[in-house]
KEPA-712393 format. One record per residue: residue in three letters; x, y, z of N, C-alpha, C in turn. Coordinates in steps of 0.001 Angstrom, whole numbers, plus 500000, padded with zeros to 6 digits. Layout:
ALAXYZXYZXYZ
...
end
This chain:
MET503017486448497667502663487814497341501748487764496115
ASN500567488343496279499573488340495218499293489782494796
ILE499600490102493541499450491467493048498595491450491784
ALA497639492371491716496819492540490520496943493991490057
ILE497524494177488893497718495512488338496564495840487397
SER496022497035487547494958497493486652495480498659485823
ASN495557498453484528496002499527483642494921500576483428
SER493683500257483800492587501212483631492335502035484904
SER493079501756485961492923502488487219493477503904487092
ASP492879504818487867493392506185487937494694506249488733
LYS494943505223489548496134505214490392497345504763489580
PRO498476505430489795499707504988489135500035503546489549
ILE500721502834488691501028501428488968501882501275490222
TYR502852502172490428503679502055491638502815502171492890
GLN501777503025492832500870503198493974500042501936494194
GLN499609501310493106498876500052493226499750498983493884
LEU500999498891493450501941497937494047502132498228495533
PHE502419499495495824502639499892497219501434499550498083
GLU500238499920497641499038499698498447498759498213498671
GLN498924497416497632498641495988497778499659495291498679
ILE500926495614498509501949494977499342501855495468500779
SER501649496767500974501545497279502345500332496665503049
ALA499221496505502332498039495879502940498341494434503329
GLN499047493707502469499385492315502775500317492222503983
ILE501230493167504095502131493185505250501348493498506519
LEU500533494547506478499832494997507678498743494028508125
LYS498215493234507197497229492207507558497899490910508004
GLY499218490835507878499948489643508290500022488565507224
GLU499597488878506007499664487905504917501101487697504450
LEU501919488721504580503353488618504314504049488763505666
ALA504640487697506130505230487660507469506562488401507528
SER506931488790508723508231489410508947509313488494508394
GLY510267489091507687511359488328507111511079487791505722
TYR509830487900505261509492487432503922510341488186502912
SER510903487479501962511766488078500947510946488492499735
LEU510920489797499462510265490281498252511118489897497057
PRO510482489685495910511291489360494733512185490542494372
PRO513320490264493756514177491367493307513394492282492359
ILE513785493534492321513073494533491529512953494105490062
ARG514043493643489480514002493235488065513045492062487847
GLN513081491109488752512203489941488630510737490353488770
ALA510441491193489766509061491657489961508581492434488741
ALA509449493275488183509079494062486998508759493141485820
THR509566492126485639509341491181484544508034490419484745
GLU507828489891485948506620489109486232505351489944486115
LEU505415491205486547504240492079486519504105492822485185
ARG505136492711484359505159493393483059505043494910483205
VAL505858495428484120505943496872484344507419497254484325
SER507683498543484346509079498978484296509772498769485645
ILE511079498644485556511899498507486760511741499738487641
ILE511667500907487030511516502161487779510227502150488600
THR509167501600488032507882501523488737507999500676489994
VAL508597499501489866508762498609491023509703499246492037
LYS510791499835491550511763500486492449511086501572493277
LYS510223502344492647509526503416493360508616502849494455
ALA507918501754494155507044501120495157507876500569496318
TRP508985499888495996509849499314497037510438500431497914
GLU510832501541497283511382502670498047510353503244499013
GLU509103503339498585508049503854499468507786502884500615
LEU507800501595500333507632500589501399508760500708502420
GLU509975500921501925511119501066502826511046502372503609
ARG510659503451502942510568504761503610509612504703504807
LEU508535503953504659507556503842505745507918502776506778
GLY509002502057506545509440501054507514508743499713507370
LEU508108499477506228507423498203506022508373497114505526
ILE509434497524504845510442496565504404511829497106504741
ASP512776496181504822514184496526505032514967496011503840
THR515923496815503381516785496395502283518147496040502842
VAL518612494854502500519936494402502908520783494325501641
THR521811495149501597522660495224500408523196493844500045
GLY522998493497498789523481492220498288522580491036498590
LYS521551491249499397520671490133499765519234490344499317
GLY518759491602499326517403491866498869516570492654499864
CYS515266492634499617514310493364500450513451492376501226
PHE513261492670502501512550491766503389511499492525504183
VAL510386491852504469509354492464505296509954492740506672
ALA509745493946507157510312494383508436509656493665509613
GLU510399493605510695509874493053511945508994494126512579
LEU507699493900512608506757494852513192505897494154514231
THR505697494818515340504806494260516362503363494429515891
PRO502445493663516463501029493854516112500560495291516337
ASP501017495914517418500628497308517687501183498261516624
GLU502417498028516179502994498866515123502218498716513819
LYS501806497487513523501020497256512311499683497988512376
ILE499029497922513515497739498613513679497923500114513541
GLN498966500659514166499216502097514094499510502536512665
MET500328501766511956500666502106510573499420502024509696
ARG498624500990509892497382500849509121496473502039509357
ASN496291502399510622495413503515510959495935504836510398
ASP497241505031510434497833506257509879497582506343508370
MET497768505227507675497567505221506226496098505453505867
ILE495214504826506618493775504987506371493349506417506661
LEU493821506976507761493464508343508120493936509329507056
GLN495120509116506532495643509985505470494714509941504248
GLN494277508752503854493384508629502702492010509226503008
MET491530509026504234490221509555504615490202511083504586
LYS491321511711504904491400513171504839491206513656503403
VAL491840512956502467491693513300501047490243513087500621
ASP489689511951501001488310511628500634487320512614501245
ALA487530512966502510486618513897503191486616515261502490
ALA487765515717502064487829516998501347487030516925500047
TYR487108515804499377486348515605498137484846515647498431
TYR484409514951499455482982514925499819482487516311500212
LYS483303517012500966482932518365501389482767519299500197
SER483565519072499160483477519933497974482113519812497293
PHE481412518717497557480067518528497028478993518969498023
GLY479418519451499172478482519893500193477897518753501005
LEU478513517598500956478026516432501691478272516624503182
THR477251516381503988477414516470505438478036515171505946
LEU478518515203507170479091514012507783478056512894507849
GLU476847513253508194475778512263508294475483511625506936
GLU475464512455505881475223511930504535476372511022504091
ALA477597511435504385478766510636504025478730509294504758
TYR478382509341506027478308508106506823477241507170506261
LYS476103507724505899475008506920505353475444506239504061
LEU476108506982503175476584506414501922477666505346502157
LEU478570505624503076479610504654503390479009503381503954
LYS478034503546504810477377502383505429476682501527504365
GLU476125502162503346475442501427502276476414500545501494
ILE477620501032501245478557500253500429479454499351501248
TYR479554499571502533480447498779503365479771497488503710
end
């Protein structure tokens, strides 16, 4: 598990953790059954609060990306390739809706947005 926290980011740290771990799971970099570090250990290693890590782990569990086994820890959930694709697409679509509203607020047309996206992609 490779995590890079940015203290200068506009995103809360728990969101950064959630996004990076969920991306690693959905891309197959963290395999089913992989054991996430305990919350206290992850907080210490990342130099963040326990509450921050707990919030990220809870969101991963809420979405079905990890399973918590009492007394044993948190593990990457068993997901089929199709489930991973669907979850990835759902998460991306949710973010794109937020982004599209922002672009529209500037009067950007779909064609203009596509052109700009194509330039940076």
